[in-house]
C-alpha positions as CSV (number, residue, x, y, z in Angstrom):
1,M,217.7,-194.9,21.3
2,D,218.9,-192.5,24.0
3,A,216.2,-191.0,26.1
4,A,217.4,-187.7,25.6
5,L,216.8,-187.8,22.0
6,K,213.0,-188.8,22.4
7,H,212.3,-185.2,21.4
8,G,214.0,-183.3,18.4
9,G,216.5,-180.4,19.2
10,A,218.6,-182.6,21.9
11,L,221.8,-181.3,20.5
12,D,223.9,-181.3,23.6
13,A,222.8,-185.0,23.9
14,A,224.2,-185.5,20.4
15,I,227.4,-183.7,20.9
16,A,227.9,-185.8,23.7
17,R,227.8,-189.0,22.2
18,W,229.1,-188.0,18.4
19,G,231.4,-185.3,19.4
20,G,231.9,-181.8,17.6
21,Q,230.7,-178.2,18.5
22,R,227.5,-176.9,18.1
23,A,228.4,-174.9,15.1
24,D,229.6,-178.3,13.4
25,W,225.9,-179.5,13.4
26,L,223.2,-179.5,11.1
27,D,220.2,-180.0,13.4
28,L,217.3,-181.4,11.3
29,S,215.7,-183.0,14.4
30,T,212.8,-180.5,14.9
31,G,210.3,-179.0,12.7
32,I,211.1,-175.6,13.4
33,N,211.6,-173.1,10.8
34,P,215.3,-172.8,10.4
35,Q,214.9,-169.2,8.7
36,P,213.1,-167.1,11.3
37,L,212.2,-163.5,10.4
38,P,214.6,-160.6,11.5
39,L,213.7,-159.6,15.4
40,P,212.5,-156.4,15.4
41,Q,213.7,-153.6,17.5
42,L,212.5,-153.7,20.9
43,R,211.6,-150.8,23.6
44,P,214.2,-150.8,26.3
45,D,211.5,-150.9,29.1
46,A,210.4,-154.7,27.4
47,W,213.2,-155.9,29.3
48,T,212.8,-153.6,32.5
49,R,208.8,-153.7,33.1
50,L,206.5,-156.1,33.7
51,P,204.0,-156.3,30.6
52,E,201.5,-154.1,30.5
53,A,197.6,-154.7,29.6
54,A,197.9,-152.9,26.7
55,D,200.9,-155.1,25.8
56,E,198.9,-157.9,25.9
57,A,196.3,-156.6,24.0
58,T,198.6,-155.8,21.1
59,L,199.7,-159.3,20.9
60,A,196.0,-160.6,21.0
61,D,195.0,-158.5,18.3
62,A,197.8,-159.7,16.2
63,A,197.3,-163.2,16.8
64,R,193.5,-162.8,16.2
65,A,194.1,-161.4,13.0
66,F,196.5,-164.0,12.1
67,Y,195.2,-166.8,13.1
68,G,191.3,-165.9,12.0
69,V,190.6,-166.5,15.8
70,A,186.7,-166.1,16.3
71,G,186.7,-166.8,20.2
72,S,189.0,-165.8,23.0
73,I,192.5,-166.2,22.9
74,V,195.1,-166.7,25.6
75,A,199.1,-166.3,25.3
76,A,201.0,-168.6,27.0
77,P,204.7,-169.5,27.4
78,G,204.9,-171.8,24.9
79,T,202.3,-174.5,23.8
80,Q,204.0,-177.1,25.7
81,A,202.7,-175.4,28.8
82,L,199.2,-175.6,27.8
83,I,199.3,-179.2,27.0
84,G,200.3,-179.5,30.5
85,L,197.9,-177.3,31.8
86,W,194.6,-177.9,30.6
87,P,194.0,-181.6,31.4
88,Y,194.0,-180.4,35.1
89,L,190.6,-178.3,34.5
90,F,188.6,-181.6,33.7
91,T,187.8,-184.3,36.3
92,P,189.3,-187.6,35.3
93,R,187.9,-189.3,32.7
94,R,188.4,-191.5,29.4
95,A,190.4,-189.5,27.0
96,A,191.3,-190.7,23.4
97,I,194.2,-189.5,21.5
98,L,194.7,-189.9,17.6
99,S,197.9,-191.9,17.5
100,P,200.8,-192.1,17.1
101,T,201.5,-188.3,17.5
102,Y,203.3,-186.2,20.1
103,E,203.7,-187.9,23.0
104,E,203.4,-185.2,25.5
105,H,199.8,-185.1,24.8
106,R,199.4,-188.7,26.6
107,H,201.9,-188.0,29.4
108,A,199.8,-184.9,30.2
109,L,196.5,-186.7,30.5
110,V,197.9,-189.6,32.5
111,L,199.5,-186.8,35.0
112,A,196.4,-185.4,35.5
113,G,194.6,-188.8,36.2
114,H,192.6,-189.3,32.9
115,D,192.3,-192.8,31.1
116,A,194.2,-191.9,27.9
117,V,193.8,-194.5,25.1
118,A,195.4,-194.2,21.6
119,C,193.3,-194.6,18.6
120,A,193.9,-195.3,14.9
121,G,191.5,-192.7,13.6
122,L,188.2,-190.7,14.3
123,D,186.0,-193.9,13.8
124,D,188.0,-195.6,16.5
125,I,187.3,-193.0,19.0
126,P,185.2,-195.1,22.1
127,A,181.8,-194.0,22.7
128,D,182.5,-192.9,26.5
129,A,185.6,-190.7,25.7
130,S,184.7,-187.0,26.4
131,L,188.1,-185.6,26.1
132,V,189.6,-186.4,22.6
133,V,192.9,-184.9,21.4
134,V,193.9,-184.6,17.4
135,V,197.2,-183.1,16.3
136,N,196.1,-181.5,13.0
137,P,198.3,-182.0,10.6
138,N,199.6,-185.0,12.9
139,N,203.5,-185.0,14.2
140,P,205.2,-187.0,12.6
141,D,203.5,-188.3,9.7
142,G,201.6,-185.1,8.5
143,R,198.1,-186.7,8.7
144,K,195.3,-184.4,8.0
145,H,191.7,-184.5,9.1
146,D,189.1,-182.1,7.4
147,R,187.2,-179.6,9.2
148,P,183.9,-181.0,8.7
149,A,184.9,-184.4,10.2
150,L,186.1,-182.5,13.3
151,L,183.7,-180.0,13.9
152,A,181.1,-183.4,13.5
153,L,183.4,-184.9,16.4
154,A,182.7,-181.7,18.2
155,E,179.4,-182.1,18.2
156,R,179.3,-185.4,19.8
157,L,181.5,-184.4,22.2
158,L,179.0,-181.3,23.5
159,E,176.7,-184.0,24.0
160,R,178.8,-185.6,26.6
161,D,180.1,-182.6,28.3
162,G,183.4,-183.1,26.6
163,L,186.4,-181.2,24.9
164,L,187.9,-181.5,21.4
165,V,191.5,-180.6,21.8
166,V,193.3,-179.6,18.1
167,D,197.0,-179.2,18.3
168,E,197.7,-177.1,15.5
169,A,201.4,-176.6,16.0
170,F,202.3,-177.2,12.0
171,A,198.7,-175.9,10.7
172,D,199.9,-172.2,10.0
173,A,201.6,-173.3,6.6
174,D,198.2,-174.9,5.6
175,P,195.7,-172.6,7.5
176,A,192.5,-174.2,5.5
177,C,192.5,-176.9,7.8
178,S,192.5,-174.7,11.2
179,L,189.5,-174.6,13.5
180,A,190.6,-171.4,14.8
181,G,187.5,-169.9,13.3
182,D,185.5,-172.2,15.0
183,T,186.1,-171.6,18.3
184,A,183.5,-168.8,19.5
185,G,180.6,-170.9,19.2
186,P,178.7,-173.6,21.3
187,L,181.0,-176.3,20.2
188,P,183.9,-177.3,23.0
189,I,187.0,-176.9,20.9
190,L,190.2,-175.8,22.3
191,V,193.1,-175.0,19.5
192,L,196.6,-175.0,20.4
193,K,198.9,-172.8,18.5
194,S,202.6,-172.7,18.5
195,F,204.0,-169.5,17.6
196,G,207.8,-170.5,17.8
197,K,207.7,-173.6,15.4
198,Y,206.2,-171.5,12.3
199,F,208.1,-168.5,12.9
200,G,211.3,-170.2,13.9
201,Y,211.7,-168.6,17.7
202,A,211.3,-171.8,19.7
203,G,213.5,-170.3,22.5
204,L,211.2,-167.4,22.8
205,R,208.4,-169.8,24.6
206,L,205.3,-168.4,23.2
207,G,201.9,-170.1,22.1
208,F,198.4,-169.5,22.3
209,A,194.9,-170.9,23.4
210,L,192.0,-170.4,21.2
211,C,188.6,-171.4,22.9
212,G,185.5,-169.8,24.2
213,D,185.3,-167.6,26.7
214,V,184.6,-169.6,29.8
215,L,187.4,-172.2,28.8
216,A,189.6,-169.3,28.1
217,G,189.2,-167.9,31.6
218,R,190.0,-170.9,33.6
219,I,193.2,-171.0,31.5
220,A,194.2,-167.6,32.1
221,A,193.7,-168.0,35.8
222,R,195.7,-171.3,35.8
223,L,198.6,-169.2,34.1
224,G,198.4,-166.4,36.5
225,P,199.3,-163.0,35.8
226,W,202.6,-162.1,33.4
227,A,202.7,-165.7,31.8
228,V,204.4,-164.2,29.1
229,S,207.3,-162.0,28.9
230,G,207.2,-158.4,27.5
231,P,210.1,-159.3,24.7
232,A,208.0,-162.2,23.7
233,M,205.0,-160.2,23.6
234,A,206.7,-157.7,21.4
235,V,208.4,-159.9,19.0
236,G,205.4,-162.1,18.7
237,A,203.1,-159.1,17.5
238,A,205.9,-157.8,15.3
239,A,206.0,-161.2,13.5
240,L,202.2,-162.0,13.3
241,R,201.5,-158.5,11.7
242,A,204.6,-158.8,9.1
243,E,203.3,-162.6,8.1
244,A,199.7,-161.2,7.9
245,A,200.6,-158.8,5.4
246,T,203.1,-160.6,3.3
247,G,203.1,-164.1,3.9
248,A,207.0,-164.5,3.5
249,V,207.2,-167.1,6.0
250,R,204.8,-169.6,4.5
251,A,206.4,-169.0,0.7
252,R,209.7,-169.8,2.2
253,L,208.6,-172.9,4.2
254,E,207.0,-174.3,1.3
255,A,210.2,-173.6,-0.7
256,Q,212.5,-175.2,1.9
257,A,210.3,-178.5,2.3
258,R,210.3,-178.7,-1.7
259,M,213.9,-178.9,-1.7
260,T,214.2,-181.0,1.3
261,R,212.0,-183.7,0.2
262,E,213.6,-183.4,-3.4
263,T,217.2,-183.9,-1.9
264,L,215.8,-187.0,0.0
265,S,213.8,-188.8,-2.9
266,T,217.3,-188.3,-5.0
267,A,218.9,-190.2,-2.6
268,G,216.6,-193.1,-2.8
269,L,214.3,-192.9,0.6
270,A,210.8,-192.9,0.3
271,I,208.5,-190.3,1.7
272,A,206.1,-191.6,3.9
273,G,204.6,-188.2,5.1
274,G,205.1,-184.6,6.3
275,T,204.1,-181.0,6.5
276,A,205.9,-178.1,5.1
277,M,207.8,-177.9,8.2
278,F,209.1,-181.3,8.2
279,T,209.3,-184.4,6.1
280,L,209.0,-188.1,7.5
281,I,210.7,-191.3,5.6
282,R,209.9,-194.8,6.0
283,D,212.9,-197.3,5.5
284,E,213.9,-200.6,7.3
285,G,217.0,-199.1,7.5
286,A,216.2,-195.9,9.1
287,A,218.2,-196.7,12.1
288,A,221.2,-196.9,10.2
289,I,220.9,-193.8,8.6
290,F,220.3,-192.0,11.6
291,E,223.4,-193.2,13.2
292,R,225.3,-192.8,9.9
293,L,224.0,-188.7,9.5
294,A,224.8,-188.4,13.2
295,T,228.4,-189.3,13.0
296,R,229.1,-186.6,10.0
297,H,227.0,-184.3,12.7
298,I,223.4,-184.2,10.9
299,L,221.0,-184.5,13.6
300,T,217.4,-186.2,12.4
301,R,214.6,-187.4,14.7
302,P,214.4,-191.4,15.0
303,F,211.1,-192.8,16.9
304,A,211.6,-195.8,19.4
305,Y,207.7,-196.9,18.8
306,E,208.2,-197.1,14.6
307,P,211.8,-197.9,14.0
308,A,211.5,-197.7,10.2
309,W,210.5,-193.8,10.3
310,L,213.2,-191.1,10.3
311,R,212.0,-187.2,10.3
312,F,213.9,-184.4,8.6
313,G,213.3,-180.8,9.5
314,N,213.3,-178.5,6.4
315,I,216.9,-177.7,5.1
316,R,217.5,-173.8,4.7
317,D,219.6,-173.6,1.3
318,D,221.8,-175.2,-1.7
319,I,224.6,-175.7,0.8
320,E,222.6,-177.7,3.6
321,A,221.0,-179.9,0.8
322,E,224.5,-180.4,-0.4
323,R,225.7,-181.5,2.8
324,L,222.8,-183.6,3.3
325,A,223.0,-185.6,0.1
326,G,226.8,-186.4,0.3
327,A,226.4,-187.8,3.7
328,L,223.1,-189.8,2.3
329,C,225.0,-191.2,-0.3
330,C,228.2,-192.2,1.5
C-alpha cells in the first residue's frame, strides 16, 4: 500500500496514482461527516484579532454542555495535537494500547520514550502498564467498551499513579458510551474529543481534552496561548450549541450509515463492524475491491496490517449510493 494512503483523506496521493480531478472523486476513506452544518456568519474581527478570553469561555461552555463534561476542558488545534502532546507529560513507562486501532497513539507514545505494547482486550493489559489507551468506539472495527469496565480500569490505574486515555473521536453519535461525565472525580481519565469528524469540519482543526484540573493545566501550559484560532472557536461554539438543541447531525449520520451498509450488503459484502460514521467490511478480496473502486475514482481505506479489511465512510445520498453500488458490481 502506498505510504501516503496509510491514513484516510489522502486524495492528492490517490489522484497522482489513479488520475482525475478532485471533483471527480468520491472520498469514502475517512470517518468524517460528509454533510456538515452550514457555517455561521463570523464577526470580521474573528479573522483579525487574537482570540479573547471571552471567546475561549464561550467555546468551553458550549463544549461542556454538548459533551456533558463534569471536569475541566481544554481546546486544542485538533485531537491529533493532543495525541502527540500528552505522552510527554509522563516519564517513560509501560503503556498499553488496545489494538488494532488508530496507529498514531502508538507512534506518539514511542516518540515520547514509552514502552508501548499492543493488547487485544481489557483483560490482556499487563499488570505493570500504568498508561492505557482505548479508542472507544474503536477505529476501524467499531468495537465498544462499556463505561463500568472502563471505570474499573481507571480505578486500577489510580493505584499505579497512571492514566486512562479514551479517544472518543467516534463516540458523539452514541454518547451513552462516553466517559465525559466521569472526568471531574479522582479517577485518572483523559477523554479526547474530535470536533471535526462529527461536525464535518476536519480542516478547522479543533479538538478537546476532558480531564481533571491538574492535568488540564499541564496540557494548556504545553499548548501555550492562542492554540485555537478565533474562527475555529466561533464555528465550534455555534455548531456545538446548535447540535445540543436539535440533534440534527446525529440523526443525519445514522441515516447515512444505514444507507451505506445497505449498499454494501446488497453488493454481497460482509459487514465486520463500524460506527455511525464509518463501516468496515471483511473480504478476502478487499485489496482488489479497493483497487477497482479507486480506478473508478472512489477512495476507501485499506489496512496493511489486515489485508481483508476495507473501511467505508458514509455516503451522503441516493446519488452516491447508486455510484458506489455500480462500482461494486462491475
